[in-house]
NUSE-772642 format. One record per residue (C-alpha): chain; x, y, z. Coordinates in pm, 1 decimal, always signed. Example, Ala and Ser with C-alpha at 12.3 -4.5 7.8 and 13.67 -1.06 7.14 Angstrom:
+------+----------+----------+----------+
: unit :     east :    north :       up :
+------+----------+----------+----------+
:    A :  +1230.0 :   -450.0 :   +780.0 :
:    A :  +1367.0 :   -106.0 :   +714.0 :
+------+----------+----------+----------+
This chain:
+------+----------+----------+----------+
: unit :     east :    north :       up :
+------+----------+----------+----------+
:    A :   +626.0 :  +3788.8 :  +8261.6 :
:    A :   +815.3 :  +4076.7 :  +8420.1 :
:    A :  +1159.5 :  +4124.0 :  +8265.3 :
:    A :  +1435.0 :  +4355.1 :  +8392.1 :
:    A :  +1625.4 :  +4569.0 :  +8142.3 :
:    A :  +1918.5 :  +4803.7 :  +8139.6 :
:    A :  +1908.0 :  +5101.1 :  +7900.9 :
:    A :  +2247.7 :  +5208.4 :  +7768.9 :
:    A :  +2396.2 :  +5387.6 :  +7471.5 :
:    A :  +2703.4 :  +5330.3 :  +7259.4 :
:    A :  +2807.0 :  +5656.3 :  +7091.1 :
:    A :  +2446.2 :  +5773.6 :  +7120.4 :
:    A :  +2296.4 :  +5454.1 :  +6973.6 :
:    A :  +2016.1 :  +5361.8 :  +7223.6 :
:    A :  +2052.1 :  +5004.7 :  +7340.1 :
:    A :  +1820.8 :  +4801.4 :  +7563.2 :
:    A :  +2018.2 :  +4518.6 :  +7731.7 :
:    A :  +1800.1 :  +4228.9 :  +7856.4 :
:    A :  +1997.7 :  +3968.2 :  +8049.4 :
:    A :  +1813.6 :  +3635.3 :  +8052.4 :
:    A :  +2102.2 :  +3407.0 :  +8128.2 :
:    A :  +1934.5 :  +3293.2 :  +8447.8 :
:    A :  +1572.2 :  +3365.2 :  +8375.9 :
:    A :  +1515.5 :  +3206.3 :  +8034.7 :
:    A :  +1202.9 :  +3288.1 :  +7835.4 :
:    A :  +1150.9 :  +3401.1 :  +7482.2 :
:    A :  +1235.2 :  +3741.0 :  +7328.7 :
:    A :   +951.8 :  +3984.0 :  +7268.2 :
:    A :   +733.6 :  +3930.8 :  +6958.9 :
:    A :   +772.2 :  +4172.3 :  +6665.6 :
:    A :   +457.6 :  +4352.4 :  +6780.2 :
:    A :   +594.7 :  +4385.6 :  +7134.3 :
:    A :   +932.8 :  +4504.4 :  +7003.9 :
:    A :   +769.6 :  +4782.6 :  +6805.1 :
:    A :   +575.4 :  +4893.8 :  +7113.6 :
:    A :   +874.1 :  +4873.3 :  +7341.9 :
:    A :  +1099.5 :  +5047.9 :  +7093.4 :
:    A :   +873.1 :  +5353.3 :  +7069.9 :
:    A :   +953.4 :  +5589.6 :  +7355.2 :
:    A :   +586.1 :  +5692.0 :  +7361.0 :
:    A :   +475.7 :  +5340.6 :  +7453.0 :
:    A :   +786.4 :  +5173.2 :  +7603.4 :
:    A :  +1140.1 :  +5244.6 :  +7717.8 :
:    A :  +1249.2 :  +5327.0 :  +7362.1 :
:    A :  +1555.0 :  +5186.3 :  +7187.1 :
:    A :  +1731.8 :  +5149.5 :  +6850.1 :
:    A :  +1831.9 :  +4790.7 :  +6925.9 :
:    A :  +1741.9 :  +4533.4 :  +7192.3 :
:    A :  +2017.5 :  +4294.9 :  +7293.3 :
:    A :  +1875.2 :  +3970.6 :  +7435.8 :
:    A :  +2148.1 :  +3788.7 :  +7636.6 :
:    A :  +2125.0 :  +3411.6 :  +7687.4 :
:    A :  +2342.3 :  +3152.9 :  +7859.8 :
:    A :  +2579.4 :  +2949.5 :  +7648.4 :
:    A :  +2673.8 :  +2578.6 :  +7713.3 :
:    A :  +3030.7 :  +2636.3 :  +7588.3 :
:    A :  +3247.0 :  +2720.8 :  +7891.6 :
:    A :  +3475.5 :  +2932.4 :  +7662.5 :
:    A :  +3187.4 :  +3164.5 :  +7582.2 :
:    A :  +3072.7 :  +3416.1 :  +7851.0 :
:    A :  +2727.6 :  +3453.8 :  +7697.1 :
:    A :  +2540.3 :  +3457.2 :  +7367.9 :
:    A :  +2313.9 :  +3733.9 :  +7240.2 :
:    A :  +2045.4 :  +3808.4 :  +6985.2 :
:    A :  +1975.5 :  +4145.7 :  +6831.9 :
:    A :  +1638.1 :  +4298.8 :  +6754.3 :
:    A :  +1562.8 :  +4633.6 :  +6579.8 :
:    A :  +1284.9 :  +4853.5 :  +6699.4 :
:    A :  +1080.4 :  +4764.7 :  +6386.9 :
:    A :  +1058.4 :  +4408.8 :  +6520.2 :
:    A :  +1320.7 :  +4257.5 :  +6283.7 :
:    A :  +1604.4 :  +4036.5 :  +6408.4 :
:    A :  +1954.9 :  +4106.2 :  +6272.1 :
:    A :  +2295.6 :  +3936.9 :  +6289.6 :
:    A :  +2522.2 :  +4199.3 :  +6442.8 :
:    A :  +2536.8 :  +4539.9 :  +6619.0 :
:    A :  +2872.2 :  +4692.6 :  +6707.5 :
:    A :  +2740.6 :  +4947.8 :  +6957.0 :
:    A :  +2504.8 :  +4690.4 :  +7102.6 :
:    A :  +2774.9 :  +4431.2 :  +7168.4 :
:    A :  +2989.2 :  +4693.3 :  +7342.9 :
:    A :  +2699.3 :  +4758.3 :  +7578.3 :
:    A :  +2659.3 :  +4385.3 :  +7638.0 :
:    A :  +3029.8 :  +4353.0 :  +7716.1 :
:    A :  +3020.3 :  +4651.8 :  +7952.4 :
:    A :  +2707.8 :  +4506.9 :  +8125.0 :
:    A :  +2883.9 :  +4173.5 :  +8184.1 :
:    A :  +3207.6 :  +4333.8 :  +8300.1 :
:    A :  +3018.4 :  +4548.9 :  +8555.1 :
:    A :  +2906.5 :  +4232.8 :  +8729.9 :
:    A :  +3264.6 :  +4178.5 :  +8841.4 :
:    A :  +3346.5 :  +4545.7 :  +8892.9 :
:    A :  +3666.9 :  +4545.1 :  +8693.6 :
:    A :  +3805.6 :  +4543.6 :  +8340.9 :
:    A :  +3826.3 :  +4210.3 :  +8168.6 :
:    A :  +3839.7 :  +4024.7 :  +7840.0 :
:    A :  +3607.0 :  +3744.5 :  +7727.4 :
:    A :  +3435.1 :  +3594.6 :  +7421.0 :
:    A :  +3072.4 :  +3637.7 :  +7325.9 :
:    A :  +2866.4 :  +3450.6 :  +7072.5 :
:    A :  +2661.7 :  +3652.2 :  +6822.7 :
:    A :  +2435.7 :  +3528.4 :  +6540.3 :
:    A :  +2725.2 :  +3624.9 :  +6310.5 :
:    A :  +2979.1 :  +3424.6 :  +6510.7 :
:    A :  +3218.5 :  +3466.8 :  +6806.6 :
:    A :  +3314.2 :  +3813.8 :  +6921.7 :
:    A :  +3616.2 :  +3885.0 :  +7141.5 :
:    A :  +3557.5 :  +4176.8 :  +7381.6 :
:    A :  +3786.4 :  +4377.5 :  +7601.0 :
:    A :  +3664.4 :  +4624.2 :  +7863.5 :
:    A :  +3936.7 :  +4865.3 :  +7982.3 :
:    A :  +3964.9 :  +5049.3 :  +8313.5 :
:    A :  +3866.0 :  +5378.9 :  +8143.1 :
:    A :  +3535.0 :  +5221.9 :  +8041.9 :
:    A :  +3616.0 :  +5201.6 :  +7669.9 :
:    A :  +3517.6 :  +4873.4 :  +7508.7 :
:    A :  +3696.2 :  +4707.6 :  +7215.8 :
:    A :  +3522.5 :  +4431.2 :  +7020.6 :
:    A :  +3627.1 :  +4219.4 :  +6726.1 :
:    A :  +3367.2 :  +4243.6 :  +6455.4 :
:    A :  +3483.5 :  +3960.9 :  +6231.2 :
:    A :  +3635.1 :  +3968.1 :  +5886.7 :
:    A :  +3463.0 :  +4186.7 :  +5621.9 :
:    A :  +3293.3 :  +4001.6 :  +5338.0 :
:    A :  +3323.3 :  +4169.5 :  +4990.4 :
:    A :  +3183.9 :  +3882.5 :  +4779.8 :
:    A :  +2844.1 :  +4004.0 :  +4653.6 :
:    A :  +2656.5 :  +3679.8 :  +4698.5 :
:    A :  +2758.1 :  +3655.9 :  +5061.4 :
:    A :  +2661.7 :  +4009.8 :  +5157.3 :
:    A :  +2402.5 :  +3955.4 :  +4994.7 :
:    A :  +2411.1 :  +4196.1 :  +4700.3 :
:    A :  +2306.6 :  +4139.2 :  +4338.7 :
:    A :  +2606.1 :  +4194.4 :  +4107.9 :
:    A :  +2759.7 :  +4000.2 :  +3819.9 :
:    A :  +3109.8 :  +4024.2 :  +3968.6 :
:    A :  +3292.2 :  +4162.4 :  +4267.2 :
:    A :  +3410.5 :  +4522.3 :  +4239.8 :
:    A :  +3541.9 :  +4795.5 :  +4467.4 :
:    A :  +3253.2 :  +5022.2 :  +4369.6 :
:    A :  +2912.2 :  +4963.0 :  +4211.6 :
:    A :  +2676.6 :  +5197.5 :  +4028.5 :
:    A :  +2326.3 :  +5174.2 :  +4174.5 :
:    A :  +2013.7 :  +5348.7 :  +4039.5 :
:    A :  +1794.3 :  +5475.7 :  +4323.2 :
:    A :  +1490.7 :  +5677.3 :  +4220.8 :
:    A :  +1611.1 :  +5951.7 :  +3984.4 :
:    A :  +1972.2 :  +5924.1 :  +4103.0 :
:    A :  +2267.7 :  +5707.1 :  +4014.1 :
:    A :  +2513.4 :  +5661.1 :  +4299.1 :
:    A :  +2858.1 :  +5499.7 :  +4323.3 :
:    A :  +2857.4 :  +5277.4 :  +4629.6 :
:    A :  +3089.2 :  +5038.7 :  +4812.9 :
:    A :  +2919.8 :  +4726.7 :  +4944.6 :
:    A :  +3034.0 :  +4494.5 :  +5226.1 :
:    A :  +2906.7 :  +4273.1 :  +5501.7 :
:    A :  +3017.0 :  +4314.1 :  +5861.6 :
:    A :  +2785.8 :  +4028.4 :  +5968.4 :
:    A :  +2508.7 :  +4246.8 :  +5820.2 :
:    A :  +2488.7 :  +4419.6 :  +5480.7 :
:    A :  +2624.9 :  +4770.4 :  +5428.4 :
:    A :  +2614.1 :  +5019.7 :  +5143.1 :
:    A :  +2866.7 :  +5306.7 :  +5176.7 :
:    A :  +2850.0 :  +5634.3 :  +4983.5 :
:    A :  +3129.8 :  +5894.3 :  +4982.2 :
:    A :  +2997.2 :  +6250.0 :  +5013.2 :
:    A :  +3146.2 :  +6599.9 :  +5029.5 :
:    A :  +2948.9 :  +6698.4 :  +5339.1 :
:    A :  +2764.7 :  +6455.9 :  +5566.8 :
:    A :  +2546.9 :  +6741.0 :  +5707.1 :
:    A :  +2409.5 :  +6807.8 :  +5362.0 :
:    A :  +2377.3 :  +6444.9 :  +5258.6 :
:    A :  +2019.0 :  +6324.7 :  +5175.2 :
:    A :  +2031.3 :  +6057.3 :  +5445.5 :
:    A :  +1661.1 :  +6008.2 :  +5504.1 :
:    A :  +1553.6 :  +6019.7 :  +5136.9 :
:    A :  +1839.3 :  +5826.8 :  +4975.4 :
:    A :  +1892.4 :  +5595.6 :  +5277.6 :
:    A :  +1529.4 :  +5483.7 :  +5261.2 :
:    A :  +1553.5 :  +5411.6 :  +4883.7 :
:    A :  +1879.7 :  +5216.7 :  +4916.8 :
:    A :  +1775.3 :  +5021.7 :  +5232.2 :
:    A :  +1503.8 :  +4842.5 :  +5041.4 :
:    A :  +1665.6 :  +4845.4 :  +4694.5 :
:    A :  +1606.8 :  +4530.3 :  +4495.5 :
:    A :  +1981.4 :  +4463.8 :  +4469.9 :
:    A :  +1985.6 :  +4408.5 :  +4849.5 :
:    A :  +1770.8 :  +4093.4 :  +4905.1 :
:    A :  +1792.1 :  +4126.8 :  +5281.3 :
:    A :  +1780.7 :  +4509.4 :  +5281.6 :
:    A :  +2088.8 :  +4705.0 :  +5385.7 :
:    A :  +2236.6 :  +4968.1 :  +5615.5 :
:    A :  +2339.7 :  +5285.8 :  +5428.6 :
:    A :  +2639.5 :  +5496.0 :  +5530.8 :
:    A :  +2723.3 :  +5849.0 :  +5416.8 :
:    A :  +3093.5 :  +5906.9 :  +5469.6 :
:    A :  +3327.1 :  +6201.1 :  +5425.9 :
:    A :  +3697.4 :  +6126.5 :  +5447.5 :
:    A :  +3898.7 :  +6420.4 :  +5587.4 :
:    A :  +4237.0 :  +6246.2 :  +5565.3 :
:    A :  +4381.9 :  +5894.7 :  +5601.3 :
:    A :  +4294.1 :  +5880.9 :  +5971.1 :
:    A :  +3976.5 :  +6083.0 :  +6008.3 :
:    A :  +3624.3 :  +6035.2 :  +5878.5 :
:    A :  +3274.4 :  +6177.7 :  +5939.0 :
:    A :  +2982.3 :  +5939.7 :  +5903.6 :
:    A :  +2602.0 :  +5927.8 :  +5922.7 :
:    A :  +2416.7 :  +5599.0 :  +5888.5 :
:    A :  +2060.4 :  +5508.0 :  +5790.1 :
:    A :  +2018.9 :  +5175.2 :  +5970.0 :
:    A :  +1815.8 :  +4885.4 :  +5830.0 :
:    A :  +1488.8 :  +4856.9 :  +6018.6 :
:    A :  +1550.5 :  +5176.2 :  +6228.7 :
:    A :  +1629.3 :  +5483.6 :  +6009.5 :
:    A :  +1906.9 :  +5725.2 :  +6089.7 :
:    A :  +2061.6 :  +5671.7 :  +6431.0 :
:    A :  +2317.5 :  +5865.1 :  +6634.0 :
:    A :  +2572.6 :  +5595.7 :  +6559.1 :
:    A :  +2617.1 :  +5253.0 :  +6400.8 :
:    A :  +2915.0 :  +5038.7 :  +6502.0 :
:    A :  +2907.6 :  +4799.7 :  +6208.0 :
:    A :  +2842.4 :  +5103.2 :  +5984.4 :
:    A :  +3163.3 :  +5264.3 :  +6106.5 :
:    A :  +3348.3 :  +4937.0 :  +6040.6 :
:    A :  +3200.6 :  +4910.2 :  +5692.1 :
:    A :  +3290.7 :  +5268.2 :  +5605.5 :
:    A :  +3647.3 :  +5224.3 :  +5715.5 :
:    A :  +3715.9 :  +4883.0 :  +5550.8 :
:    A :  +3566.8 :  +4992.2 :  +5217.0 :
:    A :  +3779.4 :  +5308.7 :  +5238.5 :
:    A :  +4084.4 :  +5101.4 :  +5312.1 :
:    A :  +3996.2 :  +4872.1 :  +5019.1 :
:    A :  +4007.6 :  +5183.6 :  +4791.4 :
:    A :  +4351.1 :  +5278.8 :  +4936.9 :
:    A :  +4215.1 :  +5594.7 :  +5100.1 :
:    A :  +4259.1 :  +5513.7 :  +5470.5 :
:    A :  +4527.4 :  +5393.7 :  +5714.5 :
:    A :  +4506.7 :  +5089.2 :  +5942.9 :
:    A :  +4334.6 :  +5283.0 :  +6227.6 :
:    A :  +4074.5 :  +5551.6 :  +6167.7 :
:    A :  +3883.7 :  +5790.2 :  +6399.6 :
:    A :  +3522.8 :  +5791.7 :  +6291.5 :
:    A :  +3306.0 :  +6082.3 :  +6403.6 :
:    A :  +2934.0 :  +6013.8 :  +6418.0 :
:    A :  +2646.7 :  +6236.2 :  +6535.3 :
:    A :  +2651.3 :  +6057.5 :  +6870.8 :
:    A :  +3030.8 :  +6065.8 :  +6927.8 :
:    A :  +3351.4 :  +5901.4 :  +6812.2 :
:    A :  +3475.4 :  +5547.3 :  +6768.9 :
:    A :  +3802.5 :  +5400.7 :  +6647.6 :
:    A :  +3805.3 :  +5132.1 :  +6375.4 :
:    A :  +4118.6 :  +4934.8 :  +6297.6 :
:    A :  +4182.5 :  +4660.7 :  +6044.6 :
:    A :  +4508.1 :  +4499.6 :  +5929.2 :
:    A :  +4344.0 :  +4361.1 :  +5615.5 :
:    A :  +4311.7 :  +4011.1 :  +5479.1 :
:    A :  +4154.1 :  +3759.1 :  +5717.5 :
:    A :  +4222.1 :  +3970.4 :  +6026.2 :
:    A :  +3920.0 :  +4080.6 :  +6230.5 :
:    A :  +3799.2 :  +4440.0 :  +6234.6 :
:    A :  +3827.5 :  +4602.4 :  +6581.5 :
:    A :  +3577.8 :  +4859.5 :  +6701.0 :
:    A :  +3654.5 :  +5069.7 :  +7009.5 :
:    A :  +3423.2 :  +5312.5 :  +7179.1 :
:    A :  +3212.4 :  +5390.8 :  +7484.5 :
:    A :  +2921.6 :  +5208.1 :  +7645.3 :
:    A :  +2725.5 :  +5428.5 :  +7889.5 :
:    A :  +2461.3 :  +5346.1 :  +8146.7 :
:    A :  +2130.2 :  +5540.7 :  +8120.1 :
:    A :  +1869.9 :  +5372.1 :  +8340.3 :
:    A :  +1706.5 :  +5047.7 :  +8454.0 :
:    A :  +1346.7 :  +4927.6 :  +8449.2 :
:    A :  +1102.0 :  +4645.7 :  +8420.5 :
:    A :   +884.0 :  +4554.2 :  +8121.6 :
:    A :   +593.8 :  +4315.9 :  +8096.6 :
:    A :   +620.0 :  +4058.9 :  +7819.8 :
+------+----------+----------+----------+
């Protein structure tokens, strides 16, 4: 089966958008995903966003998310911005609509300047719902990883995140410590690992080791996780500029049951056809 795709990026996070609202079919197998995700054997991507039609007239489309290691995940902030931009481009103008993710509904707004704002849901701090193994809920947890003990904040943004505060993101052991924490026994479904440096109440640097991918140029849910855990510690304001290796996003949260909003770019790279 020949399938069209659009390759995009959100803050440098490589996204393959596959729109099957009118074509149907099944997503690639894990083996196919690994081949397609490797730039040596396929178009290459960090995440593949598989768009499907939705019977609910209030929902513009639904989507599924696959990492390049073949795993399926619940949410991807940079990916959903690319999906929203792809759908808006069909009509050639800015618009607002609702999408359905595996983690629940997502409101999206595409502005005339091309920036895309998406609601990423309410953060979940209860350990069992992240999931994270802990006797009780806390703002920070001590985790033993290899020979190191680290203080980490843990949250779910539709997917699990572990956030460490560091003095310098450039010097942070992202690959080594990220790999240890991603598969740590206290994260039954593995986790994304963020290394954050807070400059002041409105500015943060961040690198993220993504579950099933490794370090990427950006991670939208990782930016949300880093900001809401920092807010939970009283260190950050309502809106924060987050600088990642691939660019900058803005994360805002009013607290409580309010959704977290993620705003950033979604850029077209190329189009192609793949054989599934």
